[in-house]
MIDREN-443842 format. One record per residue: residue number from 1; residue in one letter; y, z, x of N, C-alpha, C, O in turn. Coordinates in nm, 4 decimals, decimal comma, m for minus. Each point is the difference from the previous one (the first is absolute). Layout:
N
votor	zanu	nc2	nc3	nc1	cac2	cac3	cac1	cc2	cc3	cc1	oc2	oc3	oc1
NUM	a	Y	Z	X	Y	Z	X	Y	Z	X	Y	Z	X
...
***
This chain:
50
votor	zanu	nc2	nc3	nc1	cac2	cac3	cac1	cc2	cc3	cc1	oc2	oc3	oc1
1	m	m0,1181	0,0000	0,0848	0,1181	0,0000	m0,0848	0,1238	0,0000	0,0889	0,0037	0,0687	0,1021
2	h	0,0966	m0,1451	m0,1406	0,1211	m0,0090	0,0802	0,1165	0,0674	m0,0719	0,0005	0,0127	m0,1224
3	a	0,0965	0,0295	0,1996	0,1192	0,0641	m0,0557	0,0907	m0,1058	m0,0626	0,0031	m0,1150	0,0437
4	l	0,0697	0,1558	m0,1457	0,0947	m0,0904	m0,0638	0,1254	m0,0128	0,0849	0,0379	0,0930	0,0711
5	a	0,0253	m0,2080	m0,0791	0,1261	m0,0224	0,0701	0,1063	0,0949	m0,0564	m0,0136	0,0469	m0,1130
6	p	0,1183	m0,0183	0,1895	0,1030	0,0941	m0,0461	0,0613	m0,0345	m0,1358	0,0329	0,0898	m0,0776
7	h	m0,0174	m0,2175	0,0488	0,0591	m0,0416	m0,1278	m0,1025	m0,0793	m0,0801	0,0139	m0,1208	m0,0194
8	s	m0,1154	0,1898	m0,0258	m0,1030	m0,0680	m0,0783	m0,0315	0,0808	m0,1246	0,0356	0,1173	m0,0112
9	v	m0,1028	m0,1825	m0,0814	m0,0335	0,0606	m0,1284	m0,1476	m0,0237	m0,0268	m0,0498	m0,1109	0,0193
10	a	m0,0196	0,2137	m0,0632	m0,1389	m0,0155	m0,0429	m0,0017	0,0028	m0,1515	0,0542	0,0917	m0,0617
11	i	m0,1165	m0,1918	0,0018	m0,0154	m0,0055	m0,1450	m0,1482	0,0163	m0,0299	m0,0826	m0,0799	0,0440
12	v	0,0499	0,1843	m0,1193	m0,1387	0,0275	m0,0353	m0,0190	m0,0374	m0,1463	0,0728	0,0468	m0,0875
13	l	m0,1716	m0,1319	0,0627	m0,0287	m0,0406	m0,1375	m0,1501	m0,0014	m0,0211	m0,0770	m0,0073	0,0957
14	g	0,0359	0,0143	m0,2211	m0,1415	0,0115	m0,0281	m0,0566	m0,1081	m0,0893	m0,1214	m0,0204	m0,0020
15	t	0,2055	m0,0491	m0,0718	m0,0511	m0,1000	m0,0930	0,0764	m0,1310	0,0149	0,1111	m0,0035	0,0531
16	r	m0,1722	m0,1024	m0,1003	0,0635	m0,1320	0,0073	0,1329	m0,0045	m0,0767	0,0957	m0,0592	0,0501
17	p	m0,0858	0,1194	m0,1699	0,1302	m0,0029	m0,0680	0,1127	0,0634	0,0819	0,1142	m0,0453	m0,0063
18	e	m0,1458	0,1494	0,0827	0,1019	0,0595	0,0862	0,0430	m0,0987	0,1078	0,1185	m0,0095	0,0318
19	l	m0,2129	m0,0630	0,0237	0,0320	m0,1002	0,1013	0,0903	m0,1082	m0,0586	0,0964	m0,0423	0,0639
20	v	m0,1274	m0,0018	m0,1839	0,0808	m0,1037	m0,0652	0,1423	0,0507	m0,0223	0,0967	m0,0727	0,0226
21	k	m0,0845	0,1977	m0,0671	0,1325	0,0564	m0,0265	0,0810	0,0183	0,1285	0,1225	m0,0124	m0,0021
22	l	m0,1890	0,0415	0,1129	0,0693	0,0275	0,1250	0,0115	m0,1215	0,0923	0,0569	0,0112	0,1086
23	a	m0,1092	m0,1255	m0,1491	m0,0043	m0,1185	0,0858	0,1385	m0,0415	0,0501	0,0159	m0,0310	0,1180
24	d	0,0836	0,0299	m0,2056	0,1350	m0,0400	0,0423	0,0566	0,0970	0,1030	0,0631	m0,0424	0,0968
25	l	m0,0848	0,1709	m0,1165	0,0478	0,0997	0,0956	m0,0702	m0,0153	0,1342	0,0634	0,0096	0,1051
26	i	m0,1946	m0,0336	m0,1084	m0,0769	m0,0195	0,1229	0,0522	m0,1213	0,0763	0,0160	0,0052	0,1219
27	r	0,0104	m0,1142	m0,1934	0,0554	m0,1203	0,0637	0,1384	0,0265	0,0584	0,0317	m0,0464	0,1095
28	l	0,0507	0,1212	m0,1829	0,1349	0,0301	0,0450	m0,0012	0,0832	0,1283	0,0809	m0,0239	0,0897
29	l	m0,1702	0,1196	m0,0801	m0,0065	0,0857	0,1181	m0,0617	m0,0710	0,1203	0,0241	0,0388	0,1143
30	g	m0,1030	m0,1418	m0,1399	m0,0573	m0,0806	0,1078	m0,0818	0,0809	0,0987	m0,0850	0,0795	m0,0402
31	p	0,1099	m0,0991	0,1704	m0,0816	0,0658	0,1010	0,0206	0,1513	0,0084	m0,0745	0,0677	0,0708
32	a	0,1739	m0,0132	m0,1414	0,0233	0,1442	0,0026	m0,0954	0,0759	m0,0918	m0,0052	0,1229	0,0036
33	v	m0,0699	m0,1957	m0,0855	m0,0872	0,0671	m0,0970	m0,1454	m0,0008	0,0462	m0,0485	m0,0973	0,0578
34	h	m0,0179	0,2062	m0,0845	m0,1436	0,0126	0,0249	m0,0640	0,0318	m0,1346	0,0240	0,1070	m0,0558
35	v	m0,1045	m0,1979	0,0033	m0,0623	0,0183	m0,1305	m0,1373	0,0644	0,0189	m0,0824	m0,0468	0,0785
36	v	0,0603	0,1558	m0,1529	m0,1282	0,0702	0,0024	m0,0596	m0,0110	m0,1395	0,0560	0,0520	m0,0965
37	h	m0,1700	m0,1200	0,0862	m0,0665	m0,0151	m0,1289	m0,1098	0,1048	m0,0098	m0,0948	m0,0008	0,0786
38	a	0,1078	0,0913	m0,1755	m0,0945	0,1103	m0,0151	m0,1316	m0,0445	m0,0631	m0,0993	0,0725	0,0067
39	g	0,0974	m0,1896	m0,0673	m0,1236	m0,0530	m0,0565	m0,0540	0,0812	m0,1150	m0,1211	0,0200	m0,0096
40	s	0,2080	0,0278	m0,0787	m0,0461	0,0832	m0,1100	m0,0733	m0,0805	m0,1072	m0,0674	0,0581	m0,0850
41	t	0,0795	m0,1895	0,0879	m0,0751	m0,0840	m0,0911	m0,1223	m0,0514	0,0752	0,0125	m0,0794	0,0933
42	t	m0,1305	0,1250	m0,1341	m0,1211	m0,0379	0,0710	m0,0864	m0,0902	m0,0865	0,0213	m0,0117	m0,1206
43	t	m0,1176	m0,0509	0,1830	m0,0894	m0,0905	m0,0699	m0,1331	0,0651	m0,0333	m0,0899	m0,0659	m0,0524
44	g	0,0766	0,1930	0,0818	m0,1260	0,0674	m0,0263	m0,0897	0,0080	0,1205	m0,1074	0,0596	m0,0078
45	n	0,1484	m0,1186	0,1214	m0,0793	0,0046	0,1213	0,0252	0,1248	0,0829	m0,0687	0,0251	0,0990
46	c	0,1675	0,0525	m0,1403	0,0386	0,1195	0,0747	m0,0725	0,1209	m0,0556	m0,0080	0,0150	m0,1219
47	p	m0,0455	0,0724	0,2073	m0,0681	0,1203	m0,0494	0,0905	0,0873	m0,0875	m0,0497	0,0679	m0,0898
48	a	0,1793	m0,0680	0,1136	0,0914	0,0821	m0,0794	0,0096	m0,0460	m0,1439	0,0396	0,0776	m0,0870
49	s	m0,0755	m0,2032	0,0599	0,0119	m0,0520	m0,1358	m0,1237	0,0270	m0,0858	m0,0017	m0,0329	m0,1186
50	s	m0,1007	0,0920	0,1777	m0,1222	0,0260	m0,0779	0,0009	0,1368	m0,0629	m0,0953	0,0371	m0,0685
***
């Protein structure tokens, strides 16, 4: 894991609708943004979903 740059933003999201809603902001921030997808929507292949 690497440290974030001094002027960077981490955006944590868990579902596709959140990604769609935040897409313009992510594009606007460009290389200053680090997107973390929590993967809260699973396909049933994950042990946590059983």
